[in-house]
C-alpha positions in Angstrom: 171.5 129.5 27.1 170.7 131.1 23.6 172.6 134.2 22.7 170.3 137.1 22.2 170.9 139.0 19.0 171.2 142.8 19.2 169.2 144.4 16.5 170.3 147.8 15.1 168.2 150.3 13.2 169.6 153.0 10.9 168.0 156.4 11.6 168.6 159.6 9.6 168.4 162.8 11.5 168.5 166.4 10.4 170.1 168.5 13.2 171.2 172.1 13.4 174.7 172.7 12.1 175.9 174.0 15.6 174.7 170.7 17.2 176.5 168.6 14.6 179.6 170.7 15.1 179.5 170.3 18.8 179.2 166.5 18.6 181.9 166.4 15.8 184.3 168.3 18.1 183.5 166.0 21.0 183.9 162.9 18.8 187.2 164.1 17.5 188.6 164.7 21.0 187.6 161.2 22.0 188.7 159.5 18.7 185.2 158.5 17.8 183.0 159.0 14.8 180.1 161.5 14.9 177.7 158.6 14.8 179.4 156.7 17.6 179.5 159.8 19.9 175.8 160.5 19.3 174.9 156.9 19.9 177.0 156.9 23.1 175.2 160.0 24.4 171.8 158.6 23.6 172.6 155.3 25.4 173.8 157.2 28.5 170.7 159.4 28.5 168.1 156.8 27.6 166.7 156.4 31.2 166.5 160.2 31.9 163.0 161.0 30.9 162.1 163.9 33.3 160.1 166.8 31.9 162.5 169.2 33.6 165.9 167.4 33.8 168.8 169.0 35.5 172.0 168.9 33.5 175.3 170.2 34.8 178.6 170.7 33.0 181.9 169.0 34.1 183.0 172.4 35.6 179.8 172.6 37.6 180.1 169.0 38.8 183.7 169.7 39.9 182.5 172.8 41.8 179.9 170.6 43.5 182.5 168.1 44.4 184.7 170.9 45.9 181.8 172.2 47.9 180.9 168.7 49.1 184.5 167.7 49.8 184.0 164.5 48.0 183.5 163.2 44.4 180.0 163.9 43.1 179.9 161.6 40.0 176.3 160.3 40.0 172.8 161.7 40.8 172.8 159.3 43.8 176.1 160.8 45.1 174.4 164.3 44.9 171.3 163.1 46.7 173.3 161.4 49.4 175.4 164.5 50.0 172.4 166.8 50.0 170.7 164.5 52.6 173.8 164.3 54.7 174.3 168.1 54.9 170.7 168.6 55.9 170.5 165.9 58.6 172.2 165.7 62.0 172.2 162.9 64.5 172.3 163.3 68.3 172.5 160.2 70.4 171.1 158.2 67.5 168.2 160.6 67.0 168.2 161.9 63.4 167.0 165.4 62.8 166.6 166.9 59.3 167.2 170.7 59.0 165.4 172.5 56.3 167.2 174.8 53.9 165.8 178.0 55.4 167.2 177.0 58.8 170.5 176.0 57.4 170.7 179.4 55.6 170.0 181.3 58.8 172.6 179.2 60.7 175.1 180.0 57.9 174.8 183.7 58.5 175.5 183.2 62.3 178.6 181.1 62.1 180.9 184.1 62.9 184.0 182.3 61.5 183.3 178.9 63.0 182.6 175.8 60.9 179.0 174.8 60.3 179.5 171.6 62.3 180.8 173.5 65.4 178.1 176.1 65.2 175.3 173.5 65.0 176.9 171.5 67.9 177.1 174.7 70.0 173.6 175.8 69.3 172.1 172.3 69.8 173.7 171.9 73.2 172.8 175.5 74.3 169.2 175.0 73.0 168.8 171.7 74.9 170.3 173.2 78.0 167.9 176.1 77.9 165.0 173.7 77.3 165.8 171.7 80.5 166.6 174.8 82.6 170.4 174.6 82.7 170.8 178.0 81.1 
């Protein structure tokens, strides 16, 4: 199998001083050159082409991880967690709860966990539906 050559292209950029300073500081902390740090960032962001991307800081990601009770390291981790907190399963039947409903439930927990509140309300609602309450 032939070895595919990696071609490189030298590009000259004019960037604001504050941007260069921020990348220089980050590069120094990591023991990289300014060029290596900028190339590393460009490579990591290459596939993110959204018109309105969502960027979060490490501090914000750590807060999300604390809220989730698990490590949120990738966009897929975040999407999986968001799906899981808005979906419940009863006897194999999956029900997705919209954010408006979750917000209203949150205000009616009265010191109980969200899980126990949803469990209680689901059972009581089904019992009312079939005439047991």
